[in-house]
BALOBA-1460 file (C-alpha; in Angstrom, 3 decimals):
// residues 176
<rec num="1" residu="y" x="-0.190" y="-0.023" z="-0.124"/>
<rec num="2" residu="e" x="2.740" y="2.517" z="0.879"/>
<rec num="3" residu="a" x="3.868" y="2.587" z="-3.284"/>
<rec num="4" residu="v" x="0.256" y="4.131" z="-4.017"/>
<rec num="5" residu="a" x="-0.432" y="6.120" z="-0.888"/>
<rec num="6" residu="r" x="-0.001" y="9.794" z="-2.474"/>
<rec num="7" residu="s" x="0.393" y="11.902" z="0.368"/>
<rec num="8" residu="v" x="3.645" y="12.135" z="2.563"/>
<rec num="9" residu="k" x="1.280" y="11.934" z="5.611"/>
<rec num="10" residu="g" x="-0.350" y="8.531" z="4.156"/>
<rec num="11" residu="k" x="3.105" y="7.189" z="3.262"/>
<rec num="12" residu="e" x="3.885" y="7.343" z="6.988"/>
<rec num="13" residu="l" x="1.063" y="6.132" z="8.499"/>
<rec num="14" residu="a" x="0.910" y="3.104" z="6.139"/>
<rec num="15" residu="k" x="4.554" y="2.530" z="7.411"/>
<rec num="16" residu="a" x="3.450" y="2.664" z="10.845"/>
<rec num="17" residu="e" x="0.590" y="0.410" z="10.496"/>
<rec num="18" residu="r" x="3.146" y="-2.165" z="8.696"/>
<rec num="19" residu="a" x="5.389" y="-1.425" z="11.766"/>
<rec num="20" residu="a" x="2.342" y="-2.075" z="14.247"/>
<rec num="21" residu="m" x="1.357" y="-4.901" z="12.414"/>
<rec num="22" residu="t" x="4.940" y="-6.756" z="12.370"/>
<rec num="23" residu="d" x="4.949" y="-5.672" z="16.227"/>
<rec num="24" residu="y" x="1.991" y="-7.516" z="16.447"/>
<rec num="25" residu="v" x="2.347" y="-10.675" z="14.640"/>
<rec num="26" residu="a" x="5.751" y="-10.911" z="16.562"/>
<rec num="27" residu="m" x="3.959" y="-10.944" z="19.865"/>
<rec num="28" residu="i" x="2.004" y="-14.136" z="18.739"/>
<rec num="29" residu="p" x="4.886" y="-16.818" z="19.062"/>
<rec num="30" residu="t" x="5.125" y="-15.684" z="22.688"/>
<rec num="31" residu="l" x="1.712" y="-16.087" z="23.383"/>
<rec num="32" residu="l" x="1.504" y="-19.452" z="21.563"/>
<rec num="33" residu="e" x="4.417" y="-20.569" z="24.155"/>
<rec num="34" residu="k" x="2.649" y="-19.350" z="27.266"/>
<rec num="35" residu="s" x="-0.780" y="-21.118" z="26.361"/>
<rec num="36" residu="r" x="1.080" y="-24.319" z="25.100"/>
<rec num="37" residu="a" x="2.935" y="-24.257" z="28.636"/>
<rec num="38" residu="n" x="-0.342" y="-23.959" z="30.609"/>
<rec num="39" residu="d" x="0.684" y="-20.315" z="31.620"/>
<rec num="40" residu="t" x="-2.472" y="-19.055" z="31.765"/>
<rec num="41" residu="a" x="-1.889" y="-16.167" z="34.258"/>
<rec num="42" residu="g" x="1.326" y="-15.328" z="32.124"/>
<rec num="43" residu="a" x="-0.915" y="-15.404" z="28.476"/>
<rec num="44" residu="v" x="-3.919" y="-13.267" z="29.900"/>
<rec num="45" residu="a" x="-1.008" y="-10.696" z="31.329"/>
<rec num="46" residu="f" x="0.514" y="-10.699" z="27.572"/>
<rec num="47" residu="t" x="-2.470" y="-10.409" z="26.139"/>
<rec num="48" residu="a" x="-3.033" y="-6.909" z="27.760"/>
<rec num="49" residu="n" x="0.456" y="-6.034" z="25.897"/>
<rec num="50" residu="m" x="-1.448" y="-7.416" z="22.865"/>
<rec num="51" residu="a" x="-4.275" y="-5.650" z="23.035"/>
<rec num="52" residu="a" x="-2.563" y="-2.483" z="23.398"/>
<rec num="53" residu="s" x="-0.293" y="-3.084" z="20.111"/>
<rec num="54" residu="r" x="-3.887" y="-3.958" z="18.624"/>
<rec num="55" residu="q" x="-5.344" y="-0.690" z="19.778"/>
<rec num="56" residu="k" x="-2.335" y="1.345" z="18.273"/>
<rec num="57" residu="m" x="-2.625" y="-0.888" z="14.938"/>
<rec num="58" residu="a" x="-6.348" y="0.057" z="14.977"/>
<rec num="59" residu="d" x="-5.915" y="3.962" z="15.883"/>
<rec num="60" residu="l" x="-3.522" y="4.448" z="12.934"/>
<rec num="61" residu="i" x="-5.468" y="2.337" z="10.659"/>
<rec num="62" residu="d" x="-8.814" y="5.098" z="11.629"/>
<rec num="63" residu="e" x="-6.746" y="7.566" z="11.264"/>
<rec num="64" residu="h" x="-5.639" y="6.664" z="7.559"/>
<rec num="65" residu="i" x="-9.138" y="6.017" z="6.664"/>
<rec num="66" residu="a" x="-10.282" y="9.381" z="7.900"/>
<rec num="67" residu="i" x="-7.374" y="10.763" z="5.763"/>
<rec num="68" residu="n" x="-8.162" y="8.987" z="2.738"/>
<rec num="69" residu="g" x="-12.023" y="9.973" z="3.073"/>
<rec num="70" residu="n" x="-10.552" y="13.784" z="3.586"/>
<rec num="71" residu="n" x="-8.355" y="13.410" z="0.392"/>
<rec num="72" residu="s" x="-10.898" y="11.795" z="-0.967"/>
<rec num="73" residu="d" x="-13.784" y="14.985" z="-0.403"/>
<rec num="74" residu="v" x="-11.112" y="17.382" z="-1.464"/>
<rec num="75" residu="l" x="-10.275" y="15.473" z="-5.260"/>
<rec num="76" residu="a" x="-14.035" y="15.186" z="-5.705"/>
<rec num="77" residu="q" x="-14.355" y="18.826" z="-4.851"/>
<rec num="78" residu="q" x="-11.096" y="19.955" z="-7.070"/>
<rec num="79" residu="t" x="-13.150" y="17.458" z="-9.840"/>
<rec num="80" residu="q" x="-16.211" y="19.057" z="-9.472"/>
<rec num="81" residu="a" x="-14.720" y="22.515" z="-10.059"/>
<rec num="82" residu="k" x="-12.515" y="21.690" z="-13.159"/>
<rec num="83" residu="a" x="-15.481" y="19.971" z="-14.285"/>
<rec num="84" residu="e" x="-17.436" y="23.049" z="-13.900"/>
<rec num="85" residu="r" x="-14.671" y="25.132" z="-15.484"/>
<rec num="86" residu="e" x="-14.607" y="22.643" z="-18.475"/>
<rec num="87" residu="l" x="-18.192" y="22.880" z="-18.936"/>
<rec num="88" residu="f" x="-18.217" y="26.792" z="-19.046"/>
<rec num="89" residu="i" x="-15.597" y="26.774" z="-21.549"/>
<rec num="90" residu="m" x="-16.863" y="24.671" z="-23.973"/>
<rec num="91" residu="g" x="-20.371" y="26.533" z="-23.659"/>
<rec num="92" residu="a" x="-18.107" y="29.970" z="-24.124"/>
<rec num="93" residu="a" x="-16.636" y="28.347" z="-27.042"/>
<rec num="94" residu="i" x="-19.774" y="26.683" z="-28.585"/>
<rec num="95" residu="a" x="-21.103" y="30.312" z="-28.095"/>
<rec num="96" residu="i" x="-18.215" y="31.832" z="-30.046"/>
<rec num="97" residu="a" x="-18.444" y="29.176" z="-32.769"/>
<rec num="98" residu="s" x="-21.898" y="29.964" z="-33.168"/>
<rec num="99" residu="l" x="-22.113" y="33.901" z="-33.320"/>
<rec num="100" residu="l" x="-18.839" y="33.035" z="-35.394"/>
<rec num="101" residu="i" x="-20.844" y="30.822" z="-38.105"/>
<rec num="102" residu="g" x="-23.967" y="33.492" z="-37.939"/>
<rec num="103" residu="l" x="-21.937" y="36.168" z="-39.085"/>
<rec num="104" residu="i" x="-20.104" y="34.261" z="-41.787"/>
<rec num="105" residu="s" x="-23.719" y="33.495" z="-42.961"/>
<rec num="106" residu="w" x="-25.025" y="36.897" z="-42.524"/>
<rec num="107" residu="f" x="-22.120" y="38.159" z="-44.258"/>
<rec num="108" residu="t" x="-22.566" y="35.567" z="-47.041"/>
<rec num="109" residu="i" x="-26.047" y="35.785" z="-47.502"/>
<rec num="110" residu="r" x="-26.080" y="39.643" z="-47.650"/>
<rec num="111" residu="g" x="-23.603" y="39.217" z="-50.849"/>
<rec num="112" residu="i" x="-25.654" y="36.626" z="-52.804"/>
<rec num="113" residu="k" x="-28.562" y="38.798" z="-52.054"/>
<rec num="114" residu="r" x="-26.805" y="42.173" z="-53.138"/>
<rec num="115" residu="s" x="-26.028" y="40.564" z="-56.171"/>
<rec num="116" residu="l" x="-29.197" y="39.184" z="-57.449"/>
<rec num="117" residu="d" x="-30.501" y="41.832" z="-56.768"/>
<rec num="118" residu="a" x="-28.414" y="44.029" z="-59.089"/>
<rec num="119" residu="i" x="-29.252" y="41.031" z="-61.439"/>
<rec num="120" residu="q" x="-33.124" y="41.483" z="-60.813"/>
<rec num="121" residu="q" x="-33.107" y="45.512" z="-60.917"/>
<rec num="122" residu="a" x="-31.657" y="45.337" z="-64.543"/>
<rec num="123" residu="v" x="-33.672" y="42.861" z="-65.750"/>
<rec num="124" residu="t" x="-36.919" y="44.701" z="-64.510"/>
<rec num="125" residu="q" x="-35.410" y="47.852" z="-65.870"/>
<rec num="126" residu="i" x="-35.219" y="46.281" z="-69.247"/>
<rec num="127" residu="e" x="-38.633" y="44.759" z="-68.762"/>
<rec num="128" residu="n" x="-40.394" y="47.449" z="-67.816"/>
<rec num="129" residu="k" x="-38.871" y="50.180" z="-70.279"/>
<rec num="130" residu="l" x="-37.248" y="47.970" z="-73.131"/>
<rec num="131" residu="d" x="-34.029" y="49.822" z="-72.611"/>
<rec num="132" residu="f" x="-31.325" y="47.681" z="-73.597"/>
<rec num="133" residu="t" x="-28.476" y="49.964" z="-72.548"/>
<rec num="134" residu="v" x="-28.922" y="48.923" z="-68.867"/>
<rec num="135" residu="h" x="-26.542" y="46.566" z="-67.215"/>
<rec num="136" residu="a" x="-26.398" y="44.757" z="-64.266"/>
<rec num="137" residu="e" x="-23.998" y="45.464" z="-61.578"/>
<rec num="138" residu="v" x="-20.671" y="42.928" z="-61.449"/>
<rec num="139" residu="i" x="-20.218" y="42.822" z="-57.910"/>
<rec num="140" residu="g" x="-17.473" y="40.266" z="-56.441"/>
<rec num="141" residu="r" x="-15.614" y="37.213" z="-58.562"/>
<rec num="142" residu="d" x="-18.010" y="34.524" z="-58.002"/>
<rec num="143" residu="e" x="-20.972" y="32.155" z="-60.114"/>
<rec num="144" residu="i" x="-23.309" y="35.436" z="-59.382"/>
<rec num="145" residu="a" x="-20.918" y="37.566" z="-61.019"/>
<rec num="146" residu="l" x="-20.134" y="35.794" z="-64.090"/>
<rec num="147" residu="v" x="-23.920" y="35.137" z="-64.850"/>
<rec num="148" residu="a" x="-24.423" y="38.847" z="-64.272"/>
<rec num="149" residu="t" x="-20.974" y="39.246" z="-66.966"/>
<rec num="150" residu="a" x="-23.126" y="36.831" z="-69.220"/>
<rec num="151" residu="l" x="-26.175" y="38.822" z="-68.735"/>
<rec num="152" residu="n" x="-24.525" y="41.930" z="-69.930"/>
<rec num="153" residu="r" x="-22.702" y="40.404" z="-73.082"/>
<rec num="154" residu="l" x="-25.885" y="38.958" z="-74.277"/>
<rec num="155" residu="l" x="-27.605" y="42.758" z="-73.597"/>
<rec num="156" residu="d" x="-24.617" y="44.192" z="-75.624"/>
<rec num="157" residu="k" x="-25.411" y="41.332" z="-78.362"/>
<rec num="158" residu="l" x="-28.827" y="42.262" z="-78.350"/>
<rec num="159" residu="r" x="-28.372" y="45.826" z="-78.608"/>
<rec num="160" residu="q" x="-26.013" y="45.502" z="-81.716"/>
<rec num="161" residu="s" x="-28.431" y="43.392" z="-83.297"/>
<rec num="162" residu="l" x="-31.333" y="45.851" z="-83.035"/>
<rec num="163" residu="s" x="-28.849" y="48.546" z="-84.020"/>
<rec num="164" residu="a" x="-28.001" y="46.637" z="-87.280"/>
<rec num="165" residu="i" x="-31.764" y="45.757" z="-87.370"/>
<rec num="166" residu="a" x="-32.693" y="49.239" z="-87.408"/>
<rec num="167" residu="s" x="-29.890" y="50.350" z="-89.941"/>
<rec num="168" residu="r" x="-30.968" y="47.597" z="-92.538"/>
<rec num="169" residu="t" x="-34.925" y="48.343" z="-92.258"/>
<rec num="170" residu="s" x="-33.530" y="52.206" z="-92.140"/>
<rec num="171" residu="q" x="-31.364" y="51.130" z="-95.353"/>
<rec num="172" residu="v" x="-34.656" y="49.466" z="-96.996"/>
<rec num="173" residu="a" x="-37.036" y="52.376" z="-96.603"/>
<rec num="174" residu="e" x="-35.090" y="54.461" z="-98.064"/>
<rec num="175" residu="a" x="-34.351" y="52.431" z="-100.758"/>
<rec num="176" residu="s" x="-37.859" y="52.342" z="-101.443"/>
């Protein structure tokens, strides 16, 4: 037990318990000799010495049990405090991570909505006024920006085609 005792006091008590046990066990042969020799008075007198040794051993064991109980209580309190700290840290980390994810999501959604709103405004203006000179604002360099750029190229080609048709219509009208 001495090898697993943690505290200095625990190691001292284990050593003292072992010494008391050794002393007690060493008394047994003397008691047996007196008993075998039918020395009842001597055996009874000797058991008083053994009782004192046994009581010393019991007191040491009781003290050791009390110290171990106290050490267990202290260790339980320390473990509880550590668990509460770690629970708080985990809660804080989860809250911070959730906040960070929320902020990233908000900025991402805001950027996507802004890009889509720019395209929608351009398409609505073209639809309502048939104004093919309108261009969609290209925001960023993502897939939505590629769609806005493609829409702008389509509008440029459509405007060129309409200009060419108008020019040829004027030529036909002049020739007639």
